[in-house]
N, C-alpha and C positions, 0 to 999 in steps of 0.2 A: 683382470677386468673389474671396473667398478660395478659393484653389486646393484646399485641404484639404476644405472643406464642400462644394465642387462636385464632388468626385470620387465615382463610383459606388462604393456599398459592394460590397467583395469577399465571396465565399462561399468559406469555407475548410472543408474536411472533413478530420479527423484521425481515422486508424484506430488505436485504442488497442490495446495488447498483450492477449492473452487472460488470462495468469496475473494474479492479484489484486495480488501483490507488484510485478509490473512496471508495472502500471497506476498504483499509487500513486506509484512512482518517476517516472512521467512528469508528476506534478502541477507540480513546478518548471518544466519545459518549457512547460506549458500557461499558467502565469502569465506566463512570458517572451513566449509568443505572443500572449496578451491585450494585454501592454504594447506590443508592436510593431504590433499591429493593434486599437486601442481601440474603433473604431467599426464594425468589419467584423463579418460573421455568421460564428460558429464552430459547426460541427456535429461532434459526437463519434459515432463508430461504436464501440460499447462492448459487450462480453459481457453477457447478461442477468444472469449470476451476480453478485450484490452490485452491481448497476447503481446502487442508491441511494447508494453511496459517493461518486459523483459530486456529491451534494448538498453536500459539504463544501468544494466549490471556491467561493471568494467572489465569483464572477462568473457571469453568465447565459450560456447557450448552448443548443443542440438536442441532445437525446439520441436515438440511433437504437439501440435494443438488437437483439442478434442471439443465437440459440442456437448453442451449439458445433457442432452438427450442420448448421447451416443454410448456412454458407459454407466448409465444409471443403475444397471444390474449386473450381476456376475456374468450372465451370458452375453450382454453387450460388452463387457470388459474383455471377454475371450474373443469376440468378434474384432474388437479394436486392436487386440495384440497380433492378430493375424495380419494386420495391415502395416505394422511396424517394421522398419528395416533396421532392427538393432541386433547385430548378432552377439552371441555369447555374452549375456549380462552376467556380471560378477557380484554386484551389490545393488539391491533394490531397496529404495527408502520411501516410505509413504508418511507424509506430514499430516495424515489425518488417521482416524480409526474407522472409517466406513468399511463395511464388507466388501464393497466393491473394489476400493483401493488396495485392500489387503490381498484380494484375489488376484489383482494385476501381477503381483509379485510371483504368485505361484504360476500363472499362465506364462510368465516371461522366463521361467525355469531358473531363477536367480538363486544360487546356492546360499547367499547371505541375503536375509530379508530382515529389515528393521522397520519397526512402526510402533505407533501407540497400541497396544493390545492388552486386554485383560480378559479373564475368564477363558471361555472356549475359543476366543479369537486368536489367542497365543499360538495355537496349533498352526496358524497360516503363517507364523513368522519363525525365524530361527533366533532372533534376539528381540523379544517383547519388551517394550518400555511402558512403565506406568506414567501416564500423563501428570506432571505436576499440578497441584491445587493451588489457587490463589496467586498465580504468577502472570506476568505479561505473556502475550502470545509468543514473542521471540524467544523468551526464556523456556517455554515449553519446548520449542524445537532444539533449543541448546541440550535439553535431555537427550535427545536422539543423537546429537553429535558426541555428547560424552560417552553414551553406550557404544558407539561406533569406534571412536578414536581413543577411548580410555583417557581423554584430556578433558579438562574443564575450560569453558569459555573464559577468555581473559575478562577480568572485572572492569577494565577501562576500555573495552572494545568500542571503537567509532568507525562506522563504515560510511563511505559515500559512492554515489553512482558515478559513472563516466561524465566527463566534461563534455557538454552539448554546446553546439554553436548558438548565437542568438537568433530568437525567431524574428525580431525586429532589426533593421539595419542600424549598426552602431553609429551613432551621431553624437560628437561630445556636446553639441548644442541643445540636445533633447534632454528634457528633465528625466529623472529616474521615475519609475512608475510602481504603484502598489497593485498587485494583483488580488482581486476580490471575487471569491465564488459566491455567486448570488443564490439565495434560497429564500422562501418564506418562512418567517418565524411563526406566523399564524396565518391560516387560510384567509385571503381577502385583504391582508395588509401588507403585501409585498411592497407595492409602490411606495406607500406612505413611510414605512420604516427606512428604506433606502433613501428616499428623497431627504428625510430628516437627517440622516447620517451624512451623506454627501454635502448637504448645505453647511455643515460646520467647517468644511474645508474651503480654501481659496487659492487659486493658482496652481493645483496639484494635478498630476496625471494618474488616471486609473485604468486598467485593463479588466473588463468585466467579462466574467465567463461562467458556465455551468459545468461543474465537475460530474453532475449527474443529469440525465434527461437533457441533453444536449438539443435535440430536436425540438422538445416542448420549448425550451428557453429561447431558441432561435425565432419562434414564432411571435415572441412578446417583446424581445429585447428592444428592437428599433422604437417601438412606441414608448417604451419604458425610459429610454435614454433621452428621448424628446422632452420629458418632463422633469428631467434633473436640472439642478442649478447650472446655468451656462458658464459660471466663472471657473470651473474646472474642465480639464480635457479628459474624454471618456473614449477609450478604444474598445472595440468589442471582439473577443476571441471566440470563435464557435467551432473549431475543429474538434472531431471526436477522436482524433489520432493522439495517442498519449506520448508519442516521440515529439510531435509539434508542441503539445501541452508541456512536456518536459522543457523544451527550448525557451518557451515562453517564462515558465516559473524559474528557472535556474538563473535568469538574468534580471529578475524583478528585485526591487528593494525588500520586499517581503510579500507575505500572503496572509489575507483575512479569510477565513473559511470556517465552516461547520466541521465538527469531528468526523473522521472518516478517512478514506483512501487519499484524497488530495492532500490532506496535512502530511501523511506519512511520505508520499511520493515528493512533495516539496522539500522536506527536511532532508531526505536521502540525496536529493540533488544538490543540497547546500544552501538552500533558502530558508531563512527563518519564517515562522509561522506564528499567528495569533488564532488560536483554536477555541471556538465556541462550542461547549458541551451543553446540548439540550437534553441528552439522555446517555446512557451507557456508562463505561467505567474507565476513565484514563489510566488507572493502574494496570489495566489489561490490554487496551488497544490504542492508547496514545503513541505519537512518534517516539520510536525507541531505538538507542544505539546508532543514531544518525549523526551526520557531521554538523548540521546546523542545529540551532535552538528553537524551542517552541515555548509558548506562553498560554496558559489556560484561562478562559473566561467561563466561569461555571454558571450555567442558566438551568441546571437540572432541578426537578422538583424539590421543594423545600420539605425535608424529613418532618413527618408528623407522627407522632407515637400511636400506633393502633389504627392508622389509616392506610389502606392499600396505596401502593405507589401510584396506580393509574388514577386515584382520586385526590392526590396531593396538589395543592396549588403550584403553579410554576413561578419560579422567581422572575421569569422574563428576560428579555435582552433590551437594555435601554441604549438607544442610539448615542447619547451623550457619553455614557460609561464606555461604549465601544469606540468612540472617537478619542477619549482620554487615554485608553489603552493603546490605541493605534499609534498615537503621538509618542507615547512613552516607550513602546517596544521597538519601533522602527526609527525614531527621531525623523520622522517624515514631515 
């Protein structure tokens, strides 16, 4: 009898990171995990905030949502585990090094527990992993994959989410649209910047949305659209459901957005993105190992020797420069 088919299916539990951007950066790791264990059961413990983003993964699994306050402490983690219906866990993987996440593996009684752990924390794991320094978030998770499988992640790895149906009805007579994640570059200058940006286009179609603070954006967007140049078409997308957001993004010509989760989500679904960095480090959290491409517009503080980063003058975002990059990136 074939040894592979006769083997008992393993039960693997993965505790995903809490921040949405870090969760999306873990998707390449989950692809590799599914490839390494194609016939086994994978359970994902994930924050309930935008849990539906997991639907973009092109393979099946079991989701176990938790609220942020629910497992903040080891005692809360123990209480949470008692509510789970996951029998006989074989492998537990934590993609963070928090004490609470490490305790989850203990409470699940997994014989193999893998996580980032140094010092005394390594006693809560059976395979402690030293977190790499100076690498992208996705590459940090690959260190756990390598410790688990004894395999290195492929150097040319490209991953893509499942194919989603279009959010808007398909009409060959409709022009393609550019998705724009609105945000204020500076307090009080929200309307002025975007009015100047959209005034540079003519006869184009835009879908305007808020990747963050959807409720707050919904209160101001109608008044804002009334002030935009009427020679373009503006559709407003206000759903907080990231399945619906994915349907809209995956059928867009491209995405203009600030650095963050929206950029990673878009490129994972196969849509190119023009990403404006006002802070942060693209070498650590930019879209990575995704199928689509992305382009950087750097608006981070200008380095000044001997001056703290918080006091450095900002380079700012010029609407004319953003317009030029938009045309060059998307041929829009």
